[in-house]
C-alpha angles and dihedrals in degrees: 000000000000106000139041086248090060090049092048090051090051091049091052090051091049089053094043091239125144119221088247092054091047091048092050091049092051094041094240132116122268086239089063090055092048089050089052090053090055102035103024132254110304113252090235090062099035098094091045093052093043091052092047092055095036094240131130113268089224091056092048092048100042109007089239127125128015118335097218129041 
């Protein structure tokens, strides 16, 4: 997993969520989620997404450090 988008995709798989379900839950379009998969999670949304999945923001952003608090 090289990008935050890759890590987000893995988190969705772990939670058995589709990108469409996740998008609906966060009130964004599925295209936004697909863009995040390709380009990475925007820094403005990183803390929010990390908190939602109970992972460290640093891990989500860089893949470094422990995954869970």
